[in-house]
C-alpha positions as a Markdown table, in Angstrom:
| # | Residue | x | y | z |
|---|---|---|---|---|
| 1 | Met | -46.3 | -1.1 | -200.4 |
| 2 | Met | -46.2 | 1.8 | -198.1 |
| 3 | Arg | -43.5 | 5.0 | -199.2 |
| 4 | Arg | -40.9 | 6.4 | -197.0 |
| 5 | Ile | -41.4 | 10.3 | -197.0 |
| 6 | Ile | -37.4 | 10.8 | -197.3 |
| 7 | Pro | -35.6 | 8.2 | -199.9 |
| 8 | Val | -32.9 | 5.6 | -199.0 |
| 9 | Glu | -30.7 | 6.4 | -202.3 |
| 10 | Asn | -28.8 | 8.7 | -200.4 |
| 11 | Gly | -26.4 | 6.9 | -198.7 |
| 12 | Ser | -25.7 | 9.7 | -196.2 |
| 13 | Leu | -29.1 | 9.6 | -195.4 |
| 14 | Thr | -28.5 | 6.0 | -194.2 |
| 15 | Ile | -27.4 | 3.7 | -191.6 |
| 16 | Ser | -27.1 | -0.4 | -192.1 |
| 17 | Leu | -29.3 | -3.2 | -189.7 |
| 18 | Glu | -29.9 | -6.9 | -190.8 |
| 19 | Leu | -33.6 | -7.9 | -191.2 |
| 20 | Asp | -34.4 | -11.8 | -191.2 |
| 21 | Gly | -30.7 | -12.3 | -192.2 |
| 22 | Val | -30.6 | -9.6 | -195.2 |
| 23 | Arg | -28.5 | -6.3 | -194.6 |
| 24 | Val | -31.1 | -3.2 | -195.4 |
| 25 | Gln | -30.7 | 0.3 | -195.3 |
| 26 | Ala | -32.8 | 2.4 | -193.0 |
| 27 | Ile | -33.4 | 6.3 | -192.4 |
| 28 | Pro | -32.0 | 6.9 | -188.8 |
| 29 | Gly | -34.9 | 7.8 | -186.3 |
| 30 | Glu | -37.2 | 6.3 | -188.2 |
| 31 | Ser | -39.1 | 3.0 | -185.9 |
| 32 | Leu | -38.3 | -0.7 | -186.4 |
| 33 | Ala | -42.3 | -0.7 | -188.0 |
| 34 | Gly | -41.8 | 1.9 | -190.1 |
| 35 | Met | -38.7 | 0.9 | -191.6 |
| 36 | Met | -40.3 | -2.8 | -191.9 |
| 37 | Phe | -43.3 | -1.5 | -193.4 |
| 38 | Ala | -41.4 | 0.2 | -196.2 |
| 39 | Arg | -40.2 | -3.1 | -197.1 |
| 40 | Gly | -42.9 | -5.2 | -197.5 |
| 41 | Val | -43.1 | -7.1 | -194.7 |
| 42 | Gly | -46.2 | -7.7 | -193.4 |
| 43 | Ile | -46.1 | -10.1 | -190.4 |
| 44 | Phe | -44.1 | -9.8 | -187.8 |
| 45 | Arg | -44.8 | -12.8 | -185.6 |
| 46 | Trp | -46.8 | -16.0 | -185.1 |
| 47 | Thr | -49.1 | -16.4 | -182.1 |
| 48 | Ser | -48.6 | -19.8 | -180.7 |
| 49 | Gly | -51.2 | -21.0 | -182.5 |
| 50 | Gly | -49.4 | -19.8 | -185.9 |
| 51 | Lys | -51.6 | -16.8 | -186.5 |
| 52 | Pro | -49.6 | -14.4 | -188.4 |
| 53 | Arg | -49.6 | -11.1 | -186.2 |
| 54 | Ala | -48.6 | -7.2 | -187.5 |
| 55 | Pro | -48.6 | -3.9 | -185.5 |
| 56 | Tyr | -52.3 | -3.2 | -185.0 |
| 57 | Cys | -52.2 | 0.1 | -182.8 |
| 58 | Ala | -48.5 | 1.9 | -183.7 |
| 59 | Met | -48.4 | 2.9 | -180.3 |
| 60 | Gly | -47.0 | 0.5 | -178.3 |
| 61 | Thr | -50.0 | -0.7 | -176.1 |
| 62 | Cys | -51.2 | -4.0 | -178.3 |
| 63 | Phe | -47.8 | -5.6 | -178.2 |
| 64 | Glu | -48.8 | -7.5 | -181.8 |
| 65 | Cys | -45.5 | -6.1 | -183.2 |
| 66 | Arg | -42.8 | -7.4 | -181.1 |
| 67 | Val | -39.6 | -8.6 | -182.8 |
| 68 | Glu | -36.6 | -10.1 | -181.8 |
| 69 | Val | -33.7 | -6.9 | -181.5 |
| 70 | Arg | -30.3 | -7.7 | -181.3 |
| 71 | Arg | -28.3 | -4.3 | -180.4 |
| 72 | Val | -24.2 | -4.5 | -181.1 |
| 73 | Gly | -22.2 | -6.4 | -177.9 |
| 74 | Gln | -25.5 | -7.3 | -176.0 |
| 75 | Glu | -28.1 | -10.2 | -176.0 |
| 76 | Pro | -31.2 | -10.4 | -177.8 |
| 77 | Val | -34.5 | -9.0 | -176.4 |
| 78 | Val | -38.5 | -8.7 | -177.8 |
| 79 | Ala | -38.8 | -5.7 | -178.4 |
| 80 | Arg | -42.1 | -3.9 | -179.4 |
| 81 | Ala | -41.4 | -2.7 | -183.0 |
| 82 | Cys | -43.9 | 0.9 | -183.6 |
| 83 | Met | -41.6 | 2.2 | -180.1 |
| 84 | Thr | -38.1 | 0.8 | -181.2 |
| 85 | Pro | -35.8 | 3.1 | -183.4 |
| 86 | Val | -33.4 | 1.1 | -185.6 |
| 87 | Glu | -30.1 | 1.6 | -184.9 |
| 88 | Asp | -26.7 | 1.0 | -187.3 |
| 89 | Gly | -26.0 | -2.7 | -186.7 |
| 90 | Met | -28.8 | -4.1 | -184.8 |
| 91 | Val | -29.5 | -7.1 | -185.9 |
| 92 | Val | -33.9 | -7.8 | -186.1 |
| 93 | Asn | -35.9 | -11.2 | -186.2 |
| 94 | Thr | -39.7 | -11.4 | -187.3 |
| 95 | Val | -39.9 | -14.9 | -185.6 |
| 96 | Ala | -38.7 | -15.0 | -182.3 |
| 97 | Pro | -38.7 | -18.0 | -180.3 |
| 98 | Arg | -42.4 | -18.8 | -178.9 |
| 99 | Glu | -41.3 | -19.4 | -175.5 |
| 100 | Lys | -39.5 | -15.4 | -175.3 |
| 101 | Leu | -43.1 | -13.8 | -176.7 |
């Protein structure tokens, strides 16, 4: 598992969001992909053919890290996890509906 440079044990440095139905802590400013890797998530989405996908380029060009994101008071959208910063109250699902991908 990838380690964070800043530990999340210090509650004053963290925010809370939901990842696949589980409440998790994240560090403000880190990307969704960084937070997910630190938690041991290795599959971010599935192709229409059933193959697992995860970040490849980590700079927003490959689109392999797409996840479904719902911000407080907004409809869900598909976003690139490597380019999306965590937000307090955000809801993230790794398996977005295939028709949206």
